[in-house]
DSSP file (Angstrom, degrees, kcal/mol; ACC not computed):
  #  RESIDUE AA STRUCTURE BP1 BP2  ACC     N-H-->O    O-->H-N    N-H-->O    O-->H-N    TCO  KAPPA ALPHA  PHI   PSI    X-CA   Y-CA   Z-CA
    1    1 A M              0   0    0      0, 0.0     2,-0.3     0, 0.0    17,-0.1   0.000 360.0 360.0 360.0 129.1   29.2    0.4   25.7
    2    2 A K        -     0   0    0     15,-0.3    15,-2.2     2,-0.0     2,-0.5  -0.786 360.0-142.2-107.7 149.3   25.5    0.8   25.3
    3    3 A I  E     -A   16   0A   0     -2,-0.3     2,-0.4    13,-0.2    13,-0.2  -0.947  19.7-153.4-108.1 126.8   22.7   -1.7   25.8
    4    4 A Y  E     -A   15   0A   0     11,-2.1    10,-2.5    -2,-0.5    11,-0.8  -0.792   4.6-155.7-104.4 144.0   19.9   -1.4   23.3
    5    5 A Y  E     -A   13   0A   0     -2,-0.4     8,-0.2     8,-0.2     4,-0.0  -0.689  30.3 -87.9-111.2 165.4   16.3   -2.5   24.0
    6    6 A D    >   -     0   0    0      6,-1.0     3,-1.9    -2,-0.2     5,-0.2  -0.133  52.1 -90.8 -68.1 173.3   13.6   -3.5   21.6
    7    7 A S  T 3  S+     0   0    0      1,-0.3    -1,-0.1     2,-0.1    -2,-0.0   0.642 123.8  54.9 -66.0 -16.7   11.3   -0.9   20.1
    8    8 A F  T 3  S-     0   0    0      0, 0.0    -1,-0.3     0, 0.0    -2,-0.1   0.274 108.1-119.3-100.8  11.3    8.6   -1.1   22.8
    9    9 A K    <   +     0   0    0     -3,-1.9    -2,-0.1     1,-0.1    -4,-0.0   0.894  57.5 155.2  55.8  45.2   11.1   -0.5   25.7
   10   10 A R        -     0   0    0      2,-0.2    -1,-0.1    -4,-0.1     3,-0.1   0.138  60.7-112.9 -91.3  20.2   10.4   -3.9   27.2
   11   11 A R  S    S+     0   0    0      1,-0.2     2,-0.6    -5,-0.2    -1,-0.1   0.728  74.4 135.4  56.8  23.0   13.7   -4.2   29.0
   12   12 A R        -     0   0    0     -6,-0.1    -6,-1.0     2,-0.0     2,-0.2  -0.906  55.4-129.9-101.8 121.1   14.7   -7.1   26.8
   13   13 A K  E     +A    5   0A   0     -2,-0.6    -8,-0.2    -8,-0.2     3,-0.1  -0.487  28.9 175.4 -73.1 134.1   18.2   -6.7   25.6
   14   14 A I  E     -     0   0A   0    -10,-2.5     2,-0.3     1,-0.4    -9,-0.2   0.449  63.7 -22.5-115.1  -4.3   18.7   -7.1   21.9
   15   15 A G  E     -A    4   0A   0    -11,-0.8   -11,-2.1     2,-0.0     2,-0.4  -0.861  47.8-129.4 169.5 157.6   22.4   -6.3   21.7
   16   16 A I  E    S+A    3   0A   0     -2,-0.3     2,-0.6   -13,-0.2   -13,-0.2  -0.985  79.4   9.3-123.3 134.3   25.4   -4.7   23.2
   17   17 A G  S    S+     0   0    0    -15,-2.2   -15,-0.3    -2,-0.4     2,-0.1  -0.893 111.2  39.5 108.2-121.0   27.6   -2.3   21.3
   18   18 A L  S    S-     0   0    0     -2,-0.6   -14,-0.1     1,-0.1     3,-0.0  -0.421  85.9-111.2 -71.6 140.4   26.5   -1.2   17.9
   19   19 A K        -     0   0    0     -2,-0.1    -1,-0.1     1,-0.1    -3,-0.0  -0.544  39.8-113.4 -70.2 130.7   22.9   -0.3   17.4
   20   20 A P        -     0   0    0      0, 0.0     2,-0.2     0, 0.0    -1,-0.1  -0.328  29.2-110.9 -67.5 147.4   21.3   -2.9   15.1
   21   21 A E        -     0   0    0      1,-0.1    -3,-0.0    -3,-0.0     0, 0.0  -0.526  25.4-126.3 -75.9 142.5   20.1   -1.8   11.7
   22   22 A K        -     0   0    0     -2,-0.2     2,-0.1     1,-0.0    -1,-0.1  -0.781  26.1-121.6 -87.4 128.9   16.4   -1.8   11.1
   23   23 A P        -     0   0    0      0, 0.0     2,-0.4     0, 0.0    -1,-0.0  -0.457  29.9-109.2 -68.4 142.6   15.4   -3.8    8.0
   24   24 A Q        -     0   0    0     -2,-0.1     2,-0.5     1,-0.1     0, 0.0  -0.586  29.8-130.6 -75.3 126.9   13.6   -1.7    5.4
   25   25 A K        -     0   0    0     -2,-0.4     2,-0.6    64,-0.0    -1,-0.1  -0.656  16.1-148.0 -79.9 126.6    9.9   -2.7    5.2
   26   26 A I        -     0   0    0     -2,-0.5     2,-0.2    63,-0.0    60,-0.1  -0.858  13.8-144.3 -98.4 122.1    8.8   -3.3    1.6
   27   27 A K        -     0   0    0     -2,-0.6    61,-0.3    58,-0.4    62,-0.1  -0.534  18.3-108.0 -87.4 151.8    5.2   -2.5    1.1
   28   28 A A        -     0   0    0     -2,-0.2    -1,-0.1     1,-0.1     3,-0.1  -0.381  37.7 -98.7 -74.3 154.2    2.9   -4.4   -1.2
   29   29 A N     >  -     0   0    0      1,-0.2     4,-2.0    -2,-0.1     5,-0.1  -0.651  31.1-157.0 -74.3 112.6    1.8   -2.9   -4.5
   30   30 A P  H  > S+     0   0    0      0, 0.0     4,-2.4     0, 0.0    -1,-0.2   0.803  89.8  56.4 -66.4 -27.9   -1.7   -1.5   -3.7
   31   31 A I  H  > S+     0   0    0      2,-0.2     4,-2.5     1,-0.2     5,-0.2   0.927 108.2  46.8 -67.4 -44.1   -2.8   -1.6   -7.4
   32   32 A L  H  > S+     0   0    0      1,-0.2     4,-2.1     2,-0.2    -1,-0.2   0.876 112.2  51.3 -65.5 -35.9   -2.0   -5.3   -7.6
   33   33 A Q  H  X S+     0   0    0     -4,-2.0     4,-2.7     2,-0.2    -2,-0.2   0.931 109.9  49.3 -63.0 -44.9   -3.9   -5.9   -4.3
   34   34 A A  H  X S+     0   0    0     -4,-2.4     4,-2.5     1,-0.2    -2,-0.2   0.905 111.4  48.8 -62.6 -41.8   -6.9   -4.0   -5.6
   35   35 A L  H  X S+     0   0    0     -4,-2.5     4,-2.2     2,-0.2    -1,-0.2   0.882 111.3  50.5 -65.2 -37.4   -6.9   -6.1   -8.8
   36   36 A E  H  X S+     0   0    0     -4,-2.1     4,-2.1     2,-0.2    -2,-0.2   0.922 111.0  48.1 -65.3 -43.9   -6.6   -9.3   -6.8
   37   37 A F  H  X S+     0   0    0     -4,-2.7     4,-2.2     1,-0.2    -2,-0.2   0.906 111.3  50.6 -62.6 -41.6   -9.6   -8.2   -4.6
   38   38 A Q  H  X S+     0   0    0     -4,-2.5     4,-2.7     1,-0.2    -1,-0.2   0.900 109.0  52.1 -63.5 -40.0  -11.6   -7.3   -7.7
   39   39 A G  H  X S+     0   0    0     -4,-2.2     4,-2.0     2,-0.2    -1,-0.2   0.899 108.3  50.4 -61.9 -41.5  -10.8  -10.7   -9.2
   40   40 A I  H  <>S+     0   0    0     -4,-2.1     5,-1.8     1,-0.2     6,-0.8   0.905 113.2  46.3 -63.3 -41.1  -12.0  -12.5   -6.0
   41   41 A L  H ><5S+     0   0    0     -4,-2.2     3,-0.9     1,-0.2    -2,-0.2   0.893 113.5  47.2 -70.0 -39.2  -15.2  -10.5   -6.1
   42   42 A T  H 3<5S+     0   0    0     -4,-2.7    -1,-0.2     1,-0.2    -2,-0.2   0.814 107.7  55.9 -73.8 -28.5  -15.9  -11.1   -9.8
   43   43 A N  T 3<5S-     0   0    0     -4,-2.0    -1,-0.2    -5,-0.2    -2,-0.2   0.449 109.8-125.1 -80.3   0.9  -15.2  -14.8   -9.5
   44   44 A K  T < 5 +     0   0    0     -3,-0.9    -3,-0.2    -4,-0.2    -2,-0.1   0.772  67.5 138.6  60.5  28.7  -17.8  -15.1   -6.8
   45   45 A E  S   <S+     0   0    0     -5,-1.8     2,-0.3    -6,-0.2    -4,-0.1   0.832  80.5  18.9 -68.1 -30.7  -15.4  -16.6   -4.4
   46   46 A V  S    S-     0   0    0     -6,-0.8    -2,-0.2     1,-0.1    -1,-0.1  -0.939  75.7-135.9-133.0 158.5  -17.0  -14.3   -1.8
   47   47 A K  S    S+     0   0    0     -2,-0.3     2,-0.3     1,-0.1    -1,-0.1   0.792  78.4   5.7 -86.4 -28.9  -20.3  -12.6   -2.0
   48   48 A S  S  > S-     0   0    0      1,-0.1     4,-2.1    -4,-0.0     5,-0.1  -0.910  73.7-100.7-148.7 170.9  -19.4   -9.1   -0.7
   49   49 A K  H  > S+     0   0    0     -2,-0.3     4,-2.6     1,-0.2     5,-0.2   0.829 120.2  59.7 -64.0 -31.1  -16.5   -6.9    0.4
   50   50 A N  H  > S+     0   0    0      2,-0.2     4,-1.9     1,-0.2    -1,-0.2   0.925 106.7  44.3 -64.4 -44.6  -17.5   -7.7    4.0
   51   51 A E  H  > S+     0   0    0      2,-0.2     4,-2.4     1,-0.2    -2,-0.2   0.892 112.7  52.7 -65.0 -40.2  -16.9  -11.4    3.5
   52   52 A L  H  X S+     0   0    0     -4,-2.1     4,-2.4     1,-0.2     5,-0.3   0.913 107.8  51.8 -61.2 -42.8  -13.7  -10.6    1.6
   53   53 A A  H  X>S+     0   0    0     -4,-2.6     4,-2.6     1,-0.2     5,-1.5   0.910 110.7  47.2 -61.3 -43.2  -12.5   -8.5    4.6
   54   54 A K  H  <5S+     0   0    0     -4,-1.9    -1,-0.2     1,-0.2    -2,-0.2   0.894 112.6  50.2 -64.6 -39.8  -13.2  -11.3    7.0
   55   55 A K  H  <5S+     0   0    0     -4,-2.4    -2,-0.2     1,-0.2    -1,-0.2   0.887 118.9  36.4 -66.3 -40.0  -11.4  -13.8    4.8
   56   56 A I  H  <5S-     0   0    0     -4,-2.4    -2,-0.2    -5,-0.2    -1,-0.2   0.781 109.2-117.2 -86.3 -29.0   -8.3  -11.7    4.4
   57   57 A G  T  <5S+     0   0    0     -4,-2.6     2,-0.2     1,-0.4    -3,-0.2   0.687  75.0 112.7  97.7  20.8   -8.3  -10.2    7.9
   58   58 A L  S   <S-     0   0    0     -5,-1.5    -1,-0.4    -6,-0.2     2,-0.1  -0.721  71.4 -96.2-113.8 169.2   -8.7   -6.5    7.0
   59   59 A S     >  -     0   0    0     -2,-0.2     4,-2.0     1,-0.1     5,-0.2  -0.497  29.4-118.0 -82.0 158.9  -11.7   -4.2    7.7
   60   60 A R  H  > S+     0   0    0      1,-0.2     4,-2.2     2,-0.2     5,-0.1   0.871 116.5  55.1 -62.1 -36.9  -14.3   -3.6    5.0
   61   61 A V  H  > S+     0   0    0      2,-0.2     4,-2.4     1,-0.2    -1,-0.2   0.904 106.8  49.9 -63.0 -41.8  -13.4    0.0    5.0
   62   62 A R  H  > S+     0   0    0      2,-0.2     4,-2.2     1,-0.2    -1,-0.2   0.891 109.0  51.8 -65.8 -39.7   -9.7   -0.8    4.2
   63   63 A I  H  X S+     0   0    0     -4,-2.0     4,-2.6     1,-0.2    -1,-0.2   0.925 111.0  48.5 -60.2 -44.6  -10.8   -3.2    1.4
   64   64 A T  H  X S+     0   0    0     -4,-2.2     4,-1.9     2,-0.2    -2,-0.2   0.898 109.1  52.9 -63.9 -41.5  -12.9   -0.3   -0.1
   65   65 A Q  H  < S+     0   0    0     -4,-2.4     4,-0.4     1,-0.2    -1,-0.2   0.921 112.7  44.1 -60.5 -44.2  -10.0    2.2    0.2
   66   66 A I  H >< S+     0   0    0     -4,-2.2     3,-1.4     1,-0.2    -2,-0.2   0.920 113.5  50.0 -67.6 -43.3   -7.6   -0.2   -1.6
   67   67 A M  H >< S+     0   0    0     -4,-2.6     3,-1.8     1,-0.3    -1,-0.2   0.764  96.3  70.9 -69.7 -23.5  -10.2   -1.0   -4.3
   68   68 A N  G >< S+     0   0    0     -4,-1.9     3,-1.9     1,-0.3    -1,-0.3   0.699  80.7  76.3 -64.6 -17.4  -11.0    2.7   -4.9
   69   69 A L  G X  S+     0   0    0     -3,-1.4     3,-1.6    -4,-0.4    -1,-0.3   0.704  78.4  73.0 -65.1 -17.4   -7.5    2.9   -6.5
   70   70 A L  G <  S+     0   0    0     -3,-1.8    -1,-0.3     1,-0.3    -2,-0.2   0.557  81.2  72.4 -73.9  -5.5   -9.1    1.2   -9.5
   71   71 A K  G <  S+     0   0    0     -3,-1.9    -1,-0.3    -4,-0.1    -2,-0.2   0.484  77.9 107.9 -82.6  -3.8  -10.8    4.6  -10.1
   72   72 A L  S <  S-     0   0    0     -3,-1.6    32,-0.1     1,-0.2    28,-0.1  -0.264  90.2 -77.5 -69.6 161.3   -7.5    6.0  -11.3
   73   73 A N    >>  -     0   0    0     31,-0.2     4,-2.2     1,-0.1     3,-0.7  -0.338  42.1-123.3 -55.2 134.8   -6.7    6.7  -14.9
   74   74 A P  H 3> S+     0   0    0      0, 0.0     4,-2.3     0, 0.0     5,-0.2   0.818 112.0  57.8 -55.4 -31.7   -6.0    3.4  -16.7
   75   75 A E  H 3> S+     0   0    0      2,-0.2     4,-2.1     1,-0.2     5,-0.1   0.895 107.3  47.2 -65.2 -39.5   -2.6    4.8  -17.8
   76   76 A I  H <> S+     0   0    0     -3,-0.7     4,-2.8     2,-0.2     5,-0.2   0.915 111.1  51.2 -67.7 -43.4   -1.7    5.4  -14.1
   77   77 A I  H  X S+     0   0    0     -4,-2.2     4,-2.1     1,-0.2    -2,-0.2   0.912 109.9  50.2 -59.8 -43.0   -2.8    1.9  -13.1
   78   78 A Q  H  X S+     0   0    0     -4,-2.3     4,-0.6    -5,-0.2    -1,-0.2   0.919 113.0  45.6 -62.9 -44.1   -0.8    0.4  -15.9
   79   79 A R  H >< S+     0   0    0     -4,-2.1     3,-0.9     1,-0.2     4,-0.3   0.914 113.4  49.4 -66.4 -42.2    2.4    2.3  -14.8
   80   80 A L  H >< S+     0   0    0     -4,-2.8     3,-1.2     1,-0.2    -1,-0.2   0.847 103.7  59.4 -67.2 -33.5    1.9    1.5  -11.2
   81   81 A S  H 3< S+     0   0    0     -4,-2.1    -1,-0.2     1,-0.3    -2,-0.2   0.701 106.5  48.9 -69.8 -16.7    1.4   -2.2  -11.8
   82   82 A S  T << S+     0   0    0     -3,-0.9    -1,-0.3    -4,-0.6    -2,-0.2   0.453  88.1 111.6-100.5  -0.8    4.8   -2.4  -13.3
   83   83 A F  S <  S-     0   0    0     -3,-1.2   -54,-0.1    -4,-0.3    -3,-0.0  -0.314  75.0-103.7 -71.9 154.8    6.7   -0.6  -10.6
   84   84 A E    >   -     0   0    0      1,-0.1     3,-1.5    -2,-0.0     4,-0.4  -0.423  32.6-113.1 -69.1 152.1    9.2   -2.3   -8.3
   85   85 A P  G >  S+     0   0    0      0, 0.0     3,-1.4     0, 0.0   -58,-0.4   0.823 114.1  63.4 -59.7 -31.3    7.9   -3.0   -4.7
   86   86 A T  G >  S+     0   0    0      1,-0.3     3,-1.5     2,-0.2     4,-0.3   0.712  87.8  71.8 -68.9 -17.6   10.4   -0.5   -3.2
   87   87 A A  G X> S+     0   0    0     -3,-1.5     4,-2.7     1,-0.3     3,-1.3   0.773  87.0  65.5 -65.3 -24.7    8.6    2.3   -5.1
   88   88 A F  G <4 S+     0   0    0     -3,-1.4    -1,-0.3    -4,-0.4     5,-0.2   0.423  79.6  77.1 -84.6   2.8    5.7    1.9   -2.8
   89   89 A N  G <4 S+     0   0    0     -3,-1.5    -1,-0.3   -62,-0.1     3,-0.2   0.719 115.8  21.4 -74.5 -22.0    7.7    3.1    0.2
   90   90 A F  T <4 S+     0   0    0     -3,-1.3     2,-1.9    -4,-0.3    -2,-0.2   0.781 122.5  55.1-105.9 -50.0    7.1    6.5   -1.4
   91   91 A L  S  < S+     0   0    0     -4,-2.7    -1,-0.2     4,-0.1    -2,-0.1  -0.526  81.6 176.8 -85.6  72.6    4.1    6.1   -3.6
   92   92 A T     >  -     0   0    0     -2,-1.9     4,-2.1    -3,-0.2     5,-0.2  -0.256  45.2-110.2 -76.4 164.3    1.8    4.7   -0.8
   93   93 A E  H  > S+     0   0    0      1,-0.2     4,-2.0     2,-0.2    -1,-0.1   0.861 119.1  58.2 -60.2 -35.3   -1.8    3.9   -1.2
   94   94 A R  H  > S+     0   0    0      1,-0.2     4,-0.8     2,-0.2    -1,-0.2   0.888 107.1  45.6 -65.8 -39.1   -2.6    6.9    1.0
   95   95 A R  H  4 S+     0   0    0      1,-0.2     3,-0.4    -3,-0.2     4,-0.4   0.882 115.1  47.6 -69.6 -37.4   -0.9    9.3   -1.4
   96   96 A L  H >X S+     0   0    0     -4,-2.1     3,-1.1     1,-0.2     4,-0.7   0.783  98.1  71.5 -73.7 -26.1   -2.5    7.7   -4.4
   97   97 A R  H >< S+     0   0    0     -4,-2.0     3,-1.0     1,-0.3     4,-0.3   0.855  90.2  59.0 -59.8 -36.6   -5.9    7.8   -2.7
   98   98 A S  G >< S+     0   0    0     -4,-0.8     3,-1.0    -3,-0.4    -1,-0.3   0.783  96.8  63.0 -65.9 -25.0   -6.2   11.6   -3.1
   99   99 A L  G X4 S+     0   0    0     -3,-1.1     3,-1.7    -4,-0.4    -1,-0.3   0.781  87.7  70.4 -69.2 -25.9   -5.8   11.3   -6.9
  100  100 A T  G << S+     0   0    0     -3,-1.0    -1,-0.2    -4,-0.7    -2,-0.2   0.705  90.3  61.4 -67.3 -18.0   -9.1    9.3   -7.1
  101  101 A Q  G <  S+     0   0    0     -3,-1.0    -1,-0.3    -4,-0.3    -2,-0.2   0.568  95.2  79.1 -82.6  -9.1  -11.1   12.4   -6.3
  102  102 A L  S <  S-     0   0    0     -3,-1.7     2,-0.0    -4,-0.2    -3,-0.0  -0.461  90.6 -93.9 -96.1 166.8   -9.8   14.2   -9.4
  103  103 A S     >  -     0   0    0     -2,-0.1     4,-2.4     1,-0.1     5,-0.2  -0.330  44.6-101.8 -71.8 165.0  -10.8   14.0  -13.0
  104  104 A K  H  > S+     0   0    0      1,-0.2     4,-1.5     2,-0.2   -31,-0.2   0.865 122.0  47.6 -59.5 -39.6   -8.8   11.7  -15.3
  105  105 A E  H  > S+     0   0    0      1,-0.2     4,-1.6     2,-0.2    -1,-0.2   0.911 112.7  48.2 -69.1 -42.3   -6.8   14.5  -16.8
  106  106 A E  H  > S+     0   0    0      1,-0.2     4,-2.6     2,-0.2     5,-0.2   0.834 105.3  60.4 -67.5 -31.6   -6.0   16.1  -13.5
  107  107 A Q  H  X S+     0   0    0     -4,-2.4     4,-2.5     1,-0.2    -1,-0.2   0.926 104.4  49.2 -59.3 -44.6   -5.0   12.6  -12.1
  108  108 A L  H  X S+     0   0    0     -4,-1.5     4,-2.2     2,-0.2    -1,-0.2   0.911 111.1  49.4 -62.2 -42.9   -2.3   12.4  -14.8
  109  109 A K  H  X S+     0   0    0     -4,-1.6     4,-1.7     1,-0.2    -2,-0.2   0.941 114.6  43.7 -62.0 -47.7   -0.9   15.8  -14.0
  110  110 A E  H  X S+     0   0    0     -4,-2.6     4,-2.2     1,-0.2    -1,-0.2   0.860 111.1  54.9 -67.7 -35.5   -0.8   15.2  -10.2
  111  111 A F  H  X S+     0   0    0     -4,-2.5     4,-2.1    -5,-0.2    -1,-0.2   0.909 106.7  50.9 -64.4 -41.6    0.7   11.7  -10.8
  112  112 A R  H  X S+     0   0    0     -4,-2.2     4,-1.8     1,-0.2    -1,-0.2   0.887 108.6  52.4 -62.5 -38.2    3.5   13.2  -12.8
  113  113 A K  H  X S+     0   0    0     -4,-1.7     4,-2.1     1,-0.2    -1,-0.2   0.900 108.0  51.5 -63.7 -40.5    4.2   15.7  -10.0
  114  114 A L  H  X S+     0   0    0     -4,-2.2     4,-1.4     1,-0.2    -2,-0.2   0.898 108.8  50.7 -62.4 -40.3    4.4   12.8   -7.5
  115  115 A L  H  < S+     0   0    0     -4,-2.1    -1,-0.2     1,-0.2    -2,-0.2   0.865 108.5  52.1 -67.0 -34.9    6.9   11.0   -9.7
  116  116 A I  H  < S+     0   0    0     -4,-1.8    -1,-0.2     1,-0.2    -2,-0.2   0.911 108.1  51.1 -67.0 -41.9    9.1   14.2   -9.9
  117  117 A R  H  <        0   0    0     -4,-2.1    -1,-0.2     1,-0.3    -2,-0.2   0.794 360.0 360.0 -64.6 -28.3    9.1   14.5   -6.1
  118  118 A K     <        0   0    0     -4,-1.4    -1,-0.3    -5,-0.2    -2,-0.2   0.502 360.0 360.0 -64.6 360.0   10.2   10.9   -5.8
């Protein structure tokens, strides 16, 4: 019989016997987040990305990284906005971020490659 501890090894017992299953973390759709942030900025609810970051509790750099996804090809944005939330366990914002540096045509090619790998 084994005793399992929490993930930080804090000597706090979380169970005896079978190791508990870790729940799968579902990530938010970064495209929908970017569109929401853009909406807040265009509606003048906040004056700048810096104020938005303070209001939401993220850094200004993180807000900019998420909003840069709006530089993607409109076809890609449309497809991503309709995906299930579990798709973003693979298609993370970090993977999509590299596509923003490419031309619109190259973005589509690379996006198709990402979908095939999934």
